[in-house]
C-alpha positions in Angstrom: -0.2 0.0 0.0 1.3 3.3 -1.1 1.0 6.3 1.2 1.5 9.8 0.4 2.4 12.8 2.3 0.2 16.1 1.9 1.6 18.5 -0.5 2.7 21.9 0.9 0.4 24.8 -0.1 1.4 26.1 -3.5 3.0 29.7 -3.3 2.3 32.5 -5.8 4.6 34.5 -7.8 5.9 37.9 -6.9 3.1 39.8 -9.0 0.2 37.9 -7.3 1.9 38.0 -3.9 1.9 41.7 -4.2 -1.6 42.0 -5.5 -2.9 39.7 -2.6 -1.1 41.9 -0.1 -2.8 45.0 -1.5 -6.2 43.1 -1.2 -5.5 42.5 2.5 -5.2 46.2 3.5 -8.8 46.9 3.5 -9.4 43.7 5.7 -6.7 44.8 8.0 -8.4 48.5 8.2 -11.6 46.8 9.1 -10.1 44.8 11.8 -8.4 47.7 13.2 -11.2 50.2 13.4 -13.4 47.3 14.8 -11.1 47.3 18.1 -12.2 50.4 19.9 -9.3 50.0 22.5 -6.7 49.9 20.0 -8.0 52.9 18.0 -7.8 55.0 21.4 -4.5 53.8 22.3 -2.6 54.1 19.1 -5.0 56.5 16.8 -6.2 59.0 19.0 -3.5 58.9 21.9 -1.0 61.3 20.4 -3.7 63.8 19.4 -5.0 63.6 22.9 -1.5 64.1 24.5 -0.8 66.8 22.3 -3.9 68.8 23.5 -3.1 68.0 27.1 0.5 69.4 26.5 -0.4 72.4 24.5 -3.1 73.4 26.9 -1.2 73.0 30.1 2.1 74.3 28.9 1.5 78.0 27.4 3.9 80.8 26.4 6.6 80.8 23.8 10.2 79.1 23.2 13.0 81.1 21.8 13.8 84.6 21.2 13.1 87.4 18.7 11.5 86.7 15.2 12.2 82.8 15.7 10.3 82.1 18.9 7.6 79.6 18.7 4.7 78.6 20.7 4.5 75.8 23.0 1.9 74.2 20.9 4.4 74.1 17.8 7.0 73.1 20.3 5.4 69.9 21.0 4.0 69.1 17.6 7.3 67.3 16.0 7.7 65.0 19.2 4.0 64.0 19.0 4.2 63.2 15.5 7.2 60.9 16.2 5.4 59.4 18.9 2.5 58.7 16.5 4.6 57.2 14.2 6.0 54.9 17.0 2.6 53.9 18.1 1.4 53.2 14.8 4.4 51.2 13.7 5.5 49.2 16.6 2.8 49.1 19.3 -0.2 48.5 16.6 1.2 45.5 14.6 2.9 43.9 17.7 -0.3 43.8 19.6 -2.2 42.8 16.5 0.2 40.0 15.5 0.6 38.7 19.0 -3.1 38.3 19.4 -3.6 36.5 16.0 -0.9 34.1 17.1 -2.6 33.4 20.5 -6.1 32.9 18.8 -5.1 30.6 15.9 -5.5 33.3 13.1 -1.7 32.9 12.0 -2.1 28.9 12.2 -5.1 28.9 9.8 -3.3 31.4 7.3 -0.2 29.2 7.5 -2.4 26.3 5.9 -3.3 28.4 2.9 -1.3 29.6 -0.1 -0.8 33.0 1.6 3.0 33.9 2.0 4.4 36.0 5.0 5.4 38.6 2.5 1.7 38.8 1.5 0.7 39.3 5.3 3.5 41.9 5.8 2.2 43.9 2.9 -1.3 43.9 4.4 0.0 45.0 7.8 2.1 47.6 6.2 -0.6 49.1 4.2 -2.8 49.2 7.1 -0.2 51.1 9.1 0.4 53.7 6.5 -3.2 54.6 6.0 -4.1 54.8 9.9 -0.7 56.7 10.3 -1.6 59.2 7.7 -4.9 59.8 9.1 -3.5 60.0 12.7 -0.8 62.7 11.7 -3.4 64.5 9.6 -5.8 64.6 12.6 -2.9 65.8 14.8 -1.6 68.7 12.5 -5.2 69.8 11.9 -5.9 70.3 15.6 -2.5 72.0 15.9 -3.6 74.3 13.1 -7.3 74.8 14.0 -7.2 74.9 17.7 -3.8 76.2 18.4 -3.1 78.4 15.4 0.2 76.7 14.6 1.9 77.9 11.4 2.9 75.2 9.1 6.2 75.4 6.8 5.6 76.8 3.5 8.9 75.4 1.9 8.3 72.4 -0.4 11.6 71.1 0.5 10.6 70.8 4.1 7.5 69.0 3.2 9.4 66.6 1.1 11.9 65.9 4.0 8.8 65.4 6.1 7.4 62.8 3.8 10.9 61.2 3.3 11.3 61.0 7.2 7.7 59.7 7.8 8.0 57.0 5.1 11.3 55.7 6.3 10.6 55.9 10.2 7.1 54.3 9.6 8.6 51.3 7.7 11.3 50.7 10.1 9.0 51.0 13.1 6.5 48.4 11.5 9.1 45.8 10.8 10.4 46.4 14.4 6.8 45.9 15.5 6.3 42.7 13.7 9.6 41.6 15.3 8.6 42.6 18.9 5.2 40.6 18.3 7.3 37.4 19.1 8.2 38.4 22.5 4.9 38.2 24.3 3.9 34.6 25.4 0.2 35.1 24.5 -2.2 37.6 23.4 -3.2 38.4 26.9 0.1 39.5 27.8 1.1 41.3 24.8 -0.1 44.7 26.2 1.9 44.3 29.4 5.1 43.6 27.3 4.6 46.0 24.4 3.1 49.1 25.8 5.9 49.6 28.7 8.6 49.3 26.1 6.8 51.9 23.7 6.2 54.4 26.5 9.9 54.2 27.7 11.1 54.9 24.1 9.0 57.8 23.9 10.2 59.5 27.1 14.2 58.8 26.2 13.6 59.8 22.5 12.5 63.4 22.7 8.9 63.0 22.5 7.8 64.5 25.6 10.8 66.1 27.0 13.6 67.8 25.2 16.2 65.2 24.2 19.2 67.6 25.2 18.1 67.9 28.8 18.4 64.0 29.4 21.6 62.8 31.3 24.7 62.4 29.1 24.7 58.5 29.6 20.9 58.4 28.7 21.4 60.4 25.4 24.2 58.1 24.4 22.1 54.8 25.1 18.8 56.5 23.5 20.6 58.3 20.8 20.6 55.0 18.5 16.8 54.6 18.8 14.9 55.2 15.6 12.5 57.5 17.3 15.1 60.0 18.4 16.1 60.4 14.7 12.5 60.8 13.5 11.8 63.4 16.3 15.0 65.3 15.2 13.8 65.0 11.6 10.5 66.5 12.4 11.9 69.3 14.5 13.9 70.3 11.3 10.3 70.4 9.4 8.5 72.4 12.0 11.2 74.6 14.0 13.0 77.8 12.8 16.6 76.8 11.4 18.0 78.6 14.5 16.8 75.8 16.7 19.2 73.4 15.3 21.8 75.0 17.6 19.9 73.2 20.4 20.4 69.7 19.1 23.3 67.6 20.4 25.6 68.2 17.4 24.4 71.9 16.8 22.9 70.6 13.4 19.8 68.8 12.1 22.2 66.1 10.4 19.6 65.2 8.0 22.0 63.0 6.2 22.5 61.1 9.4 19.0 60.8 10.3 18.3 59.0 6.9 21.3 56.6 7.5 20.3 55.8 11.1 16.6 55.1 9.7 17.8 52.8 6.9 19.9 51.0 9.2 16.9 50.4 11.4 14.8 49.5 8.5 17.3 46.7 7.5 17.4 45.4 11.1 13.7 45.3 11.4 13.6 43.5 8.1 16.0 40.9 9.3 14.5 40.4 12.8 11.0 40.3 11.6 11.7 37.6 8.9 13.9 35.6 11.5 11.3 35.8 14.2 7.9 35.6 12.5 6.1 32.3 12.4 2.7 31.4 11.2 2.2 28.8 13.8 2.9 30.0 17.5 5.7 28.1 19.2 5.0 26.3 22.3 7.2 28.0 25.3 
């Protein structure tokens, strides 16, 4: 009697893999907005924190014609914080839950590839992050009368840093999803990490006021460079003197974000599994 083993699910070519990934984006978005707690803690949280800081802390920063309001002062950091929440916290919590409830195990039995799954998650993150940052900037302009840059080069810099930072953070979030033992424990693992990174990266307090040893330790984190890049967009150029090096270091920002993108890609591919491993 001849026995046969089940054939592995057929995988698709690159073009179809990409098309299927794009088709997953609307599904991922529906799942995202159906989770009310996730919408609050990842989508609305940066705007709520911005309103809190801009309302409590009033007055101006700087001197002469280059002085800015506190509402303008906090905007770049909260944009960077929003990118971190959308890119790291959102996917890390989602994927950990999908591992725990068997969703990834079921997907692993289909021809769907991890690349298709990644594209769907990345598309979801980009759409929600764009909406999130647009809401934050709209509140800054309408409620607090923040003046936005009029230079096209500044907005081009904004778009580049936003895209690089968000992709890097999303890949790191996918990798971080492998750390929690279950979906129930994922929030206890992920949220403290994200909060700590925000506080040491210049999101809520100026990076330059941190102790030297903490600046050295946190200086490699991607959010520190995203926040610095966003300050170069929304602050007058004279404010670059307050940075650690006395410059915006745009070239170094791009290099650091590309490095983190590559690190995130490697880590996410090495740690991602369809089927949850027993621990």
